[in-house]
C-alpha positions as CSV (number, residue, x, y, z in Angstrom):
1,L,5.3,-63.5,-34.6
2,L,5.2,-62.7,-30.8
3,D,3.9,-59.2,-30.8
4,W,3.7,-56.1,-32.9
5,E,3.2,-52.3,-32.4
6,L,1.5,-49.9,-34.7
7,G,3.2,-46.6,-35.1
8,K,6.2,-44.7,-36.5
9,R,9.7,-46.3,-36.6
10,D,10.8,-44.2,-33.7
11,K,12.1,-44.7,-30.1
12,T,8.7,-44.1,-28.5
13,T,6.9,-46.8,-30.6
14,F,9.8,-49.2,-30.0
15,K,9.7,-48.6,-26.2
16,R,6.0,-49.5,-26.1
17,L,6.7,-52.8,-27.9
18,Y,9.8,-53.6,-25.8
19,S,8.0,-53.0,-22.5
20,R,5.3,-55.5,-23.4
21,L,7.9,-58.1,-24.6
22,N,10.1,-57.6,-21.6
23,Q,7.1,-58.3,-19.2
24,R,6.4,-61.5,-21.1
25,F,10.0,-62.6,-21.7
26,P,12.3,-60.9,-19.2
27,E,15.3,-63.2,-19.8
28,V,15.5,-63.1,-23.6
29,L,18.4,-62.4,-26.0
30,Y,17.2,-60.0,-28.7
31,C,18.8,-60.3,-32.1
32,A,18.5,-56.9,-33.9
33,D,20.0,-55.0,-36.7
34,Y,22.0,-51.8,-36.1
35,W,19.1,-49.4,-35.7
36,E,20.3,-46.8,-33.1
37,N,17.3,-47.0,-30.8
38,Y,17.7,-50.7,-30.1
39,D,20.9,-50.3,-28.1
40,T,19.6,-47.3,-26.2
41,V,16.4,-49.2,-25.0
42,I,17.6,-52.9,-24.7
43,P,20.2,-53.6,-22.0
44,E,23.6,-54.5,-23.4
45,T,23.4,-58.0,-21.9
46,Q,20.2,-58.8,-23.8
47,I,21.1,-57.6,-27.3
48,L,23.0,-59.2,-30.2
49,Q,23.3,-56.7,-33.0
50,S,23.8,-58.4,-36.4
51,K,22.1,-58.5,-39.8
52,A,22.6,-62.3,-39.9
53,G,19.6,-63.1,-37.7
54,T,17.2,-60.5,-38.9
55,H,16.4,-61.8,-42.4
56,T,13.4,-63.9,-41.2
57,V,11.8,-60.9,-39.5
58,E,12.3,-58.7,-42.5
59,S,10.8,-61.5,-44.7
60,N,7.8,-61.7,-42.4
61,T,7.2,-58.0,-42.6
62,S,7.5,-58.2,-46.4
63,D,5.0,-61.0,-46.6
64,T,2.5,-59.2,-44.4
65,R,2.6,-56.1,-46.5
66,H,2.3,-58.2,-49.7
67,W,-0.7,-60.3,-48.5
68,F,-2.7,-57.6,-46.7
69,C,-3.7,-54.9,-49.1
70,R,-4.4,-52.4,-46.3
71,F,-0.7,-52.2,-45.6
72,H,0.2,-51.0,-49.0
73,R,0.6,-47.3,-49.9
74,K,-2.1,-45.0,-48.6
75,S,-3.2,-44.2,-52.1
76,K,-4.3,-47.8,-52.6
77,A,-6.2,-49.4,-49.6
78,V,-5.5,-48.5,-46.1
79,S,-7.6,-48.5,-43.0
80,Q,-6.9,-45.7,-40.6
81,L,-8.5,-47.5,-37.7
82,Q,-6.2,-49.5,-35.4
83,E,-9.1,-51.9,-34.7
84,M,-9.2,-52.9,-38.4
85,V,-5.5,-53.5,-38.5
86,D,-5.8,-55.6,-35.3
87,L,-8.6,-57.6,-36.9
88,T,-6.7,-58.2,-40.1
89,L,-3.6,-59.5,-38.3
90,K,-5.7,-61.8,-36.2
């Protein structure tokens, strides 16, 4: 896991994540699924859109949600503080 961004699954949240990644890794090829905001933010020369390479990322997200109770539904156990989410992931 290189980086992550807390927020909604929208273009604004993705732009924050992408700007940090692009500063650290400017010459990287991004493998992404067909979510519409990827191709509007990432330059065409840096993106490969396919579901074939995204299964490990989706698996990581699934494992994170499974093992950390606070990422389950809000009706169970969720911390509203970003600091607590940061500490849990660390």
